[in-house]
N, C-alpha and C positions, 0 to 999 in steps of 0.2 A: 504494500499500500504505500502510496507516495506521501511526502510531506505535506503536500498542498491539501490532500484528502484527510490527513490525520489533523491539520489545523482547522479544516472546516468542521469535522466531528467534534473537536474540543470546543469551538465556539457555539455550535448547535447544543452541546450538553449544557454549557454555562448558561445559554439562553433558556433553556428548558428549567433549569434550578431557579432563575431569576422569576420566570413566570408563576412556578409552583410556590415560591415565597410571597409573591405578590398577591396570589390568590389566597394564600394562608392568612395572611395579615387582614385581607380586605374582606373575608367573610363577615356578615353582620353578626353580632353577639346575639345569644339566645335570649328571649324575654326574660327579664329578672336578672340577667347577669351584666356585670359592668356597668350598673346604672351609677349614675354619679350626679350629685346636685349642682345646679348651675353656679358657676363661680360669681361672687360679687365683682362688681367693676372695679378694676385697680385704680388707684389714685394717679394723677400724672408724675407725681415723683417716681413712681417705679418704673416708668417708660423711659426707653433710652432716647435722648433727644433727636438723634438724627433719623429715628424712624416715626416719630411722633406725628409727623405731618402725613405719613404713609397710611396710619392706622384710622380707617374711616369708621367712626363710632355709629355712624347712620347707615351702615351698609345694609345689604340684604339679609334677611333673617334665615335664608336657606343654608343648611348643613352642608358638609361634604358629601360627595356622591358615594352611593353604596357599593359601585362596581370598582373592582381595582383596575389600575391602568394596564395597559399591553406594553409590550416592547416597542411597538410603533410609537406609542404616545411618548415614552420616555427617551428613546434614542432617535426618532424619526422627526417628521414634522410635528409641531405643537398642536394640540387638539383645539387651542383657542389662539388667535393671532397674538403675539407679544405686542406690548405698548410701544408706541413709536420712540425710537432712540433707546430702546432698552435691548441693545445688542450684546452688552458685556457678558463675555463667556460663551460666544458663538464659536464653534469649531471652524477651523480654517478648511478643514476637509471632512466630509461624513464618512470617509473610509476608516475602518479600524479592523483590528485582528484579534483583540483581546479586551475583555472586560473583567474588572476586579469589584467586587461589590461587598458593602457592609450595610448592616442596618441597624438603626437606633430604635428599639422598641420601648413602648411604655411598659409599666409594670402591670401585672394581672389585674384586670378590673379597672385599669386607669386609661387614659387618653392623653395624648400630646396636644397642647392648645396651641393655636396660631400665633398670638401675640408673644407667648414664651419662645416659640421656635425662632420667630424674628430676632428678639432680643439675644437669644443665645448664639444665633447664626453671625450676628454683629460682633459679639464679643470673641467668637471663635475666628474672626477675620475674614468671614465670606462675604460676597457682594451679590446683591439681587440683580438678576439681569436677563437674558436670554431664555426664552421658553417660561418664564416666570418662575424659575427656580434659582437656588443660590449656587455660586460657583467660588472656587479659590483660583485666582490667577496669579500668574507669574509676576512678581513684583517689577521686574525689570523689563517684561516683554508681555504686557496683558493682551496686545493684539494677537497673539499666537493662540489664544484660546484657553479653555479651563484646564487647570491642572487636574481637578475633580469637580463633580458637581454633587448637590443634594436636592433629592426631589421627593415630593409626597408620594406615598405608595397607593393613595387612593386616586380615582380617575378624576381629572385628567393629568394628574402628576404635577400641576403647578401649585404655586401659592398666590392666589388672587388676593392682592391687597385690599381691595374693596370689600371682601368679605372675610379678611383676616381674623376678625373678632369672634366670628362664629366657627371658624375651622376647628375641627378635631380630628385626630387621626391616630391610628394604633401604632404607627411607625413611620419613619422617613428613610429613605435609601441614599447611601453614600455609594456614588459609581466612578470608577476610575477607568475611562476609555483610553486604549492605547492603539497607536502610539500618542503620547501626551507632549506638551510644550517642554518637559524636562525629562530627563531619564526616569524610567518605570520605578525604579526603586525610590528615587527621590520623591517621586509622587506619592508612593505608598506611605513613606516616612512622614508627609505632610497630612495625608488624609487620615490615618490611624490615630494620632493624638488629637486630631480635631474632633473625630467621632467621639473619643472618650471625654475630651472637654465638655463637649454638648451633651453628652449622657449624664455627667456631673450636674450640670447647670438644670437640666430637665428631669433628673432623678429617674433616667430610663437605663436600659442595658443595651451593650453592643453585642450584636450576633455577626456570625459569618454568614455566608452566603447560602448555607443549609439550614439556617435559623437556629443554630447551636451557639451557646454562649462561646465567645471568642477566647480561646486559651492560647498559652505560650507556644505550645506545639504547633498550632494552626498557624500562629503569626509567623513562626520561623520558616514554616513550610512555603507560606506566600513569599517571604522574603527571598528564599532560594529560587523560587520560580520566577520572580521579577529580575533577580541577577542574571539568570540564565537568559531571559529575554533580552535583557541590555547586552549581554555579551553577543547574542545572536545578531543583533542589529547592528553591532559594532564590527562585526567580523566582515571582511572583504568578501565579495562573491567568489565563487569557485570558478577559475578560468576554465573554458572548454579544452579539451585534449587537442593538440595540433595533429595534422596528419603527417605522416612519415613520408 
C-alpha cells in the first residue's frame, strides 16, 4: 500500500473520530439530567473591557442549536457568513494533511457559558475572527493564518456575539490543522497549555480526540508524532534514479 493511501486512511480515521466526538457531546441530555438554574446577570465589573462592547445584552433569546456540527461546518465553508472584516485567522490554503484535536468539556451536569468562554479566550491570548471562532495567531506573521483554532462543538460551530449571553455548550474543540504557519510541534506546545489554561478558567476538563482524559502518555505520543511530521516535511524529496 502506497504512502499516499496510508495518509488518506489516517486522515479518514481522524475525521471519523472527530465526528463521533462531536456527536457524543452534541446529544441532548435526558429530561431531568443536567438541569441548571439560570445564572444571575453578572455585573459590569466582571466583564473584560475589550469584549464589553461585543456582548449584546439585548440579543435573541434562542439558545444553541441541538444538532452537532459536521466536519464541513468546522473545516469547510462557514455555516453563516462571517462579519465584514472578520478575516483574522483565515487559512492561506484550504489544503491540509493532518488534524490534531483536543476538547475542553464541562463537568458532568454542567455547561460552558458563552460570556465565560469569551473572557477565558481573551485571557488565554486568543482572537475572535474568521468563521466566528477563536484563533491563536503567529505574533510576527498573523497573515499566515491560525496556529490553531477553537470552535463550539454545537452547530454551526461558531460563537455568535449577538447571542453570546444565551450560548451554552457541553464542550469546545481545539483543532490544529497541519501544515500550520509554524512547525507542528511548536503549534502543539502552544495549543496544549492554552487548553489547560482555559480549562482552569472555565472549571472544565481537557480530553483527547477519543474523549478520554488527556494523560501524560497520550501527550508524549502526540509530541512524538508531531516531531516525526516535522522531520518528514524538512526532509528533501527523494531524487529519481537516473538511467544507466
